[in-house]
N, C-alpha and C positions, 0 to 999 in steps of 0.2 A: 578734662579734660575731663558712630564711634566718636570718642572725645577728640575734638579738634580735627577730625578728618575734613570736615567742611569749614570748620572755624579755626579740659583742666588739671586748654588747661585746663586741657584745662585752660591755660592762658595762651591764646594764639591769635594771630592776626587773621582777619577774615576779609575777603573781597569776593562778593557774590551778589548777583542781582536779587531783587525782591519780587517775589510772586505777588501780583496784585491782590491775591486772596489774603495775604498776610500784611498788606500795607496798613499803616496806622490810620486810625479814624481821625475825624476832625478834632481840632484842639478843643479842650474842655478845661474844667477846673484843675485837673491833675497836671496838665501841661503848664498852666499858669503857675502852679505851685513849684514845679520843677524849674521853670524859667526864673522865678523869683529867687530860688535857692542858688541857682547858677550865677545870677547877677551879684548876689551877696558874696558868694565865694570869690568871684572875679575881682570884686572890690577889695577883698581881704588879702588876695594873693600877694600883691607887692609888699604888704606888711610882713608876711611870713618870710619872704626872701630877705627883707631888710633886717628882720630881727636876728637872723644869723643862727648858726649851729648851736652855740652855747645856750641861747634862750630856748630853742626848741627842745634840746636835750633836758634842760632843767624842767620844762613843762611836762615832758614825758615822765620824769621822775616824780613830779608832784602828782601827776595822774595816777601813777602806781600807788602812791600813798592814799589817794582818795578812793581807789578801788578797795583798799583794805578798810579805811575809816568809815566808808559809807556802804559797806557790804550789806548791812541789814536792809537798807532802803533799796538797793539794787536787787537783792534776792526777792524782796516783796513785789517789786515791779515785774520781775521775771515769773514769779509764782502766778501772778494774774494772767500773764500770757500763756503759761503752760496749762493752767486750769481751763482757759477758754479753748485752747487747742485740743485738749482731751475731750471736752464736751462736744467739739465739732468733729471728733473721730479721727484725729491725726494719728498716723501709724507710729508704732513704737520707735522705729529708727529715726524718724523725723523729730519725734518728741525728745529723743536723746540729744539731738543737735540743738534743739531749742532751749533745753534746760541748763540753767546756771546752778552751780553748787559752790559752797565755800572753797573747795579745792580748785575749781576752775577759775574762780575769781583770783585766787592766790597765784595760779599759773599765769593768768593774764598780767597781773602786776609784775611778776618776775620777768616776763618777756619784755614789758615796757622798760624795765631797768636795764636789761641786757641790751636792748636796742639803743637806749640813751648812752650807754657806756661803750658802744661800738665805734671805734675810730672810723672816720669817713675817708673814702679815697680822696686823693688830692683834687682840689677844685680845678687845677690846671697842671698839665704835664707837657714837657717839651717833646716834640715828635722828631724833628730833625732841623738841620740848618741847610738852606738851599745853596746851590753853587754860587749864587750871587750874594750870599751873606744873610739874607733875611731868615728869621727864626720862626718856625712853625710850631704852634702850641695847640693842644686839644683841651677844651674846657667842658665841664658839665654844667648845663643850663636848666633851670627848673621849667617844667611844662607850663605851669601857671595854675590851671584847675584840672583836677583829675576826678572823674566820676567813678562810681562803683555801684553795680547792681549785684546783690548777693542774696542767698537763701536766708531762711529764718534761723540764723545762727548769731546770737548776740555777740559772741566773742569776735566775730569777723568785723563788727563795727569798730572795735578798738584796733584790731590787727591792721585793717586797711587804713584807717585814719592816721595811725602812728607812722606807717610806711610813707604815706603821702606827705605828711608833715616833715619827716626826716629828709625827704627829697625836695623840701622847700616849696611845696605847692599847697594849694587849698583843695579841700575835698567836698564833693557832693555825694552823699550816700543814700542809696535806696535799698531797703531791706525787705524781706518777705513780710506780708501783713501780720503774720502770727507773732513776729518778734518786734513789732513797732514800739510797743510800750517799753520793752527792755532797752532797745536802741536809744529811745528818747531819754531814758534815765541815764544811760551811759554818757550821752552827749551833754546833757544839762547838768548832771551832778559830778561828772568826772572830767571830761575833755575840755569843755568851755571854761570852767573856772581855773583849770590848770594853765591853759593858754593865757588867759587874762592876767593871771598872777605874774607871769614872766614877760609881759609886754608883747605877746604874740596875739594878733586879732582873734578874739573868740569866734568870730564869724567865719574863720578859716575852715571850720568843720560844719557843714550844712547837712541836715537830715531831711530828706523829702518826707513831709508830714502826712501824705495821703497814701492809703493802700491802693492796690489794684495795678494791673499791668500797664495801664495807660501812662503812669508815671515813669515806668521803665522805658516804654517806647519813646517818651519825650526826652529822657536823659541821653539816649544814644543819637538823638536827632538835633543836637545843638553844637555842631563842631566849632562855631565861632566862639562860644563861651566855654565849652567843655570838649577840648580836642581829643582827649584820651579817656576811654571808659573801660574799666575792668568789669567784665560780666562773668559772674559765677552762678552756680546753682544747678547745672547739669540738665540735659534733656532738650526737648523740642523748643521750649520757651527760650532757652539760651541761644540755640541756633537761630531762632527767629529774630532775636534782638541783634545778633551778630550781623544778620543780613540787612536789617534796617539801618544799623550803624554804618555799614559799608556803603549802602546806597546814599546816605546823607553826607558821607565824607568824613565820618568820625573814625578815628583809629580805635579799634576794638580788640582788647585782649580777652578772649572768651574761654571759659571753662565749661565744656559741654558734656563730656562723658569721661568715665574712669574705669576702675576695676583692676585689682592686682592679680597677677598670675603666679602660681607656685608650680614648678616642674620638679617631679620626683624622678631623678635618674636611678638607674638600676643599682648604682653603688651607694645610694642614700642609706644612712644609718637610721634605724628605726627611732631612736631617741630624737634625732634631728627632725624627722618627719612629724612626730608628735608635737615637738616644741614649736616648729614653724607654723603648723596648722593652728595651734592654740594662740600663738602670739599674733597671728595675722587676722584673727577673728574676734579681737577684744571689743571692737565697736563695729557694728554692721551698717551704720548710716553714713560712713565716710568713703571717699573715693579710692583710697589706697588699701582697703581691706582685701582679703582673699576673695576672689570672685570666680576664678577659673583654675581648677586643679588638673594638671596634666601629669600622667603617669606612664613611664615606659611600659609598653605592652608586655614584654617578656618578664617584667618584674611586678606586674599588677597583682598577682596572687599573694605576693609577700608584702607589698607596701600598702595596698588599698585597705586591708583590715586595720592597720595602724591608723591611717588617716581617717577612716570611717569612725573609729572609736573616739578620736580626738574631736571630730565634728559633732558626734552624738553628745559628748560632754558639754558642748556649747549649745546643745539643742538646735543644731543646724541640720537641715534636711539636704542630702545630696541629690542633684539632678543628674541621673545616669542616662547613658545611651539606651535606646534612640531618643534624641532630644527633639522636643517640639518647639524649640526656640534657637536662635543663633548661639554659638558657643560663647560669644562675648556678652551675652545679655547681662546687663548690670543690675544685679539684685538689689543694690543699695537704693536704686531709684524705683524699685517695684514695690509700691506701697502695700504693706501687709504681707509681702513675701520676701522681706529682706533676709530672713534666716534660711537662705539657700546658698549652695555652692555648686557650680557646674563641674562635672568630672568627665574627663575624656582620656583616651590613650593616644600615645604618640610613639614614633619609631626613632628614638635617640635624640640627642641634644640639639642637632640642627633642625630636625623636624619640629621639636618643641619650640625653639626660638622663632621659627617662621610662623608656626601656628599662633603663638602669642602675639606676634606683630600683626598678623593678618586678621585675626578674629577679635582683637580688642583695640582699645584706643591707643595702645602703646604707652600707657602711663608707667607701669613698673612690672618687672618680672623677677622672680627669684629661682635659682637653680639649687636644689638640695642634692648634694653629691659629696662623696669622699674622694672621687676620682678627679684630680686636678685637670687633666687633659679634657675630660668631658665638660667640666665647669667652664673652662676657657673657650671650648667650642661653642657652648651655649651663649656666653657673653659676647663673643665675637660675631655671632650670627644675629643676635637680637639688636634691633635698631630703635627700640623704645627709649623713653626718657631716662629711666632708671633701671640698672641691672644690678642684682644682688646675688651673692653666693652665701648660702647658709645663713641668711639674714632676712628678716621680715620686710616685706614691701611697705609696711606701716611707717618705715623710716623715711619714705619719700615725703617729706614735710619740711617746710622752711626752717622751723625751729629745731626739729630733731636732727636735720641733716646739716644745716648751716649755722645754727645758733641764732637765727633771726626769725621774727614773724614773717609771714608771706602774704602777698595779695592773691596768690593762686599759683598754679603749676602749669607751665607752658609745655605742651607736648607736640607743638607744631613740627612739621618736617621741612620748614624753610628757615633761612637765617633769622636770627633774633634771639631774645632771651629764652633759654630752655631750662626746664626744671623749675624749682621753686623761684618765683619772681619776688625780689625784695626791693628795697628803696633804691639800690644802686642801678636797677633796671628802669627806674621811672624818671629818668632825666634825658634831656636832649644833648646831642653831641654838637659842639661848635668848634670850628677851626679859626684860630687867630694868627695872623701873620704880622710880626713886628719887625722893625728895621734891624739892621745888623747891630750887634752889641758894641 
């Protein structure tokens, strides 16, 4: 999820026509590989549903243990990916997302255990009793097979697969070519053996083995086998896949653009300004980092020097007016120029909120203020997915915000799952009417 204007979610439903210029090419080996993976996942899906929640949760706990026990092998595979990416000139921000460390593997393991220990919503809830006595129930039904196209971020392999499994579906995963070796190691050394150990079909997690965009095109074009596809990665490629999926009849949840906003109200405390700028720029290759800094015009002379110094401490270059790019230009996606933040002035909290919503994807915005009325004015006027008061937008993350891994973040402006999308959002709603008790 501008992020999801046409489509991270980040995650948002897309219905748009496909320009012939971006239509997929004729089927080739990549399409055949994707179809084979989808067929295998579809065959495994009933087994996931039949295994039940206890077996899936046990498999997730075992996978967490394998992440720890086999960390050396996983880091070795990832080192090979990172070395190749460095040789190919990958930008630092993208390398940061590609790289696994012992600490990141430990975090992945912890998140799996938290997910396994999370009580599930009831499979069925009673809605009402009809005047004629029949009872109406609402049930959660698995999708069956859920696809995912995501950037070269190895941890997302585990995040998405675990969410899909917790939702009792099978997964077909297609990652960026740079992370293919790491993803393969995670599936073969962690996920597959953990599932098999607890009676869940190991084939329930399929990894598209071929690099290249043709595989992603194919995955969003198989609605009969893969009716729902989560598309992450940001940028034009993601929007293109969203359009292709919509044309094929596939339900697409697409993460297209992002960028966090920080608004400094005239009442902002200087310590808070320094803290929020610093906390919001700890990682530059992620969508919820500080991207656009808005400052009250009449407080600019007091607040900007504080923010400027905090940015300089992070080696971040401000983009000041007059700008030769849109205010919402997402620096995280600008390879080689990630270490930038756009700075602009506004006239009060309402103007700041409207600017943030108009110029960016609407992912997340923070108001830095000691004036409660001003903070509430900003929050009430901001229509984006996440609004924060004196708290970094980096918290707009499934695990940080909800205590669960996420498949992405929905910033759509139509009904549907909004904010971090977790396993509870990856089910179908079914109504069941039973005779009177």
